[in-house]
C-alpha positions, 0 to 999 in steps of 0.5 A: 592379082598381086601388083608386079611393079610401081608405086602409089604416092599419096599425101606425101607417103609411099603406100604399100602396093599390096592393099593388104599391107596398108593401114585402115586409115590409108584405106579410109582416105582413098575411096572409089565410085564405080562405073556400074552401080548395078554390079558394085552394090550387093543385091541382097543387102538393104540400102541401110547396110550398104551404106553402113558397112564402110562406116562401121568398118573404118569409123567403128560406128555402131547403134544409133550413131551408125543409123544417124550416119546412114540417114545423114548420108542419104540426105546428103545425096538427096534421097529421103531416108524413110523412103529408101533406107530399107529398099534393095538395090533392085528397087532403085533406078540407075541414078539412085544406085549411083547416089548410093555408091557416092554415099558409100564412098563419102561415108568414111570421110575420105580425102580422095575419091577415084571416080571411074566413069561414074556417069557413063551408064546413066541417062543424060538427064541424070548425068547432070544431076550426079555431076552437080552432086559430086561438085557440091560434095567436093566443095562441102568436104574439100574432096579431091577426085580422080575423075576418069572419063571419055566424055570431054565435056564432062571433064571440062565441067568438073576438072581443075587439072587434066591428064590425057592417056594414050595406050596406057601412058600419061601423055599430057597433063596441065590445067583445064584451060591449058589442055583445052585451049592449047593442047600440045600432044598430037593425041590430045589435039586429035581428041579435042578436034574429034 
C-alpha cells in the first residue's frame, strides 16, 4: 500500500517514502531480518540462490565472485557451505532458516538492519545462539540494528538504546540503563514490573 504520510530520515538524508523512488544504494543500506523465516524464504529456491539474489542485485556479483560471497556468508552464519548450499528451506530447522535470513540481510554490506522479532519463533535454546550471532556480526561489521521485540530480557541483552511503544506511539526513549533502572512513563514502568 502506498504510504499516506510521514518521513524516513536515514544517515542525514530524507528518503522517499515510496521505496520505488529510492536509489539502489539507499535500499542496499537498509536490510531486514523477518520474524518468520519460513515465510520469508522462497521454498522453491536453493540456499545458494536465496543468499545470492541480493548480492547479485545490489552488488552486481556474478560467477565465481558470487559463489565465493555465498560461501563466505554461510561461514559467517556458522553453516558449512558444502553441507547446506544446495538444500531447500524445507530441509532446514527453524534456527537454520533464520541464519539464512541473516545471511541474506548482510549479503549486501548494509549499515542498518531491521530485526523484526527475529527470535520469537525459535526454541529458547536456539534463541541464544541467534542473539550471539547477531551481536558478533554487529561488532564485526559495525552494524546498527533496530531490534523489535516483546521480550525485555532480550532487549536488555542486545540493546544500547531502547524505545518503548504504546498504542502505536513512541512513549519513552533512552539508554538501556536509563530505561531499565529508571523508567519514567507509566507504561514502561508497568512493562518492567510485569
